[in-house]
C-alpha positions, -999 to +999 in steps of 0.1 A: -280+418-184-256+382-199-248+371-166-207+373-173-207+349-146-173+329-150-179+295-140-163+276-110-145+242-136-123+231-098-154+215-084-167+182-092-198+172-121-220+164-105-231+147-139-224+111-120-247+096-095-234+099-061-243+058-064-220+054-094-191+070-085-157+049-070-156+048-036-119+051-023-104+040+010-067+065+012-048+057+035-015+072+037+007+089+073+012+119+059-024+139+057-006+168+033+000+134+009-037+123+011-045+162+010-025+161-022-040+133-037-074+135-026-075+167-046-068+149-075-095+126-070-118+143-054-118+167-086-130+131-113-172+133-117-169+094-112-147+094-080-147+101-049-127+097-013-151+084+015-125+076+045-087+084+050-058+063+074-033+077+085-017+039+091-025+003+078-043-014+109-067+019+108-068+016+068-080-023+071-108-009+102-122+015+078-120-007+049-147-029+077-168+001+083-174+017+047-169-010+023-149+004-006-144-003-044-111+009-033-079+011-018-054+033-022-022+025+004+007+038+010+040+018+019+056+023+044+033+034+076+028+028+108+012-004+129+005-021+096+033-017+058+006-005+030+016-047+016+009-063+048-024-041+043-033-056+009-025-083+021-049-084+050-078-062+022-074-088+003-087-114+021-112-101+041-128-080+011-118-102-020-137-079-034-121-047-032-093-033-056-060-019-043-033+005-058+001+004-043+008+040-045+045+049-032+077+066-036+096+041-042+106+023-078+118-010-068+112-042-084+109-063-051+082-035-036+065-044-073+064-083-071+057-079-034+025-060-040+012-075-070+010-110-045-002-088-015-037-088-045-032-049-059-041-038-085-017-014-101+016+003-086+014+044-088+043+061-082+036+093-059+063+119-084+039+109-115+001+109-094-007+140-111-006+118-139-015+084-137-035+078-104-069+085-124-060+061-149-043+036-126-083+036-101-098+034-134-081+002-151-083-014-111-128-004-113-119-022-149-108-050-131-073-037-156-033-041-140-023-001-143+020-006-136+039+032-146+059+021-176+094+016-159+074-012-142+061-032-171+097-032-181+109-046-150+083-073-156+093-088-188+129-082-178+124-105-150+100-129-167+128-137-194+153-136-168+134-168-155+121-180-186+158-182-191+170-196-162+142-223-156+133-205-122+104-185-106+107-156-080+128-157-056+112-163-028+111-132+001+136-135+034+117-137+059+078-151+069+045-123+070+049-126+102+083-123+112+081-084+088+054-074+115+074-086+146+102-068+125+083-035+121+066-037+151+105-039+165+116-009+143+094+012+150+100+008+193+081-013+207+088-043+229+083-080+232+053-075+257+039-047+235+041-071+204+022-098+225-008-075+230-007-057+197-006-093+178-021-116+201+008-136+210+028-148+238+055-131+244+082-153+239+071-163+207+085-135+197+110-134+213+113-167+190+106-151+155+130-122+171+160-149+172+150-163+138+149-130+123+186-122+133+197-158+121+177-155+089+194-117+081+228-124+100+222-098+118+232-086+157+205-066+176+177-043+170+199-011+159+207-039+130+170-050+131+160-011+128+182-005+097+173-033+082+141-023+086+146+011+073+164-005+042+131-030+035+107-002+036+090-014+066+100+020+085+110+054+076+145+065+083 
């Protein structure tokens, strides 16, 4: 009798050898987002998620252990943001390709992501359309940007070329950004000192510098600024 079984197309094609697949580390603090993204990626014959992390510090740990080919990072995560994580991973593993997957259609984040070493910037709202191609572009050493980001880059380039200027510098240093995030998450100066392996006095100095630079008065205003900057979620 003929076999009328309908083939199951929901499973990845096994014709690509496991060793030839792009091994992916996925970092996002929302488990549901990770699950959805993993479904998209694992359904492709040449892509496989080999590790998941729920924050930036864990992503760095997992990258050290698993040595993935590609890291996909959310921007707003606990402990370390995606941008902070991208900077550290670029330093530790220069060969690792990095994609930023975010809800933020934001010019400053886009530039910071590229400066941090990201090969692409993908919006979560169109991840089902763009993410697979972004992964493949990154592995070909080709940048991937959504159309609006390309327009932003062109406009910024033309503006700066017209004015003879360079890209605007960040308002705060990378270390100040780390401390700002931890302060906004509610950590005490002693806790921050322990996390960053610096002295309490150094934490207090950086916090005072932050208040002065940003024109803010207290911890509450620092937390509000951190939310607006995408370092923590409201």
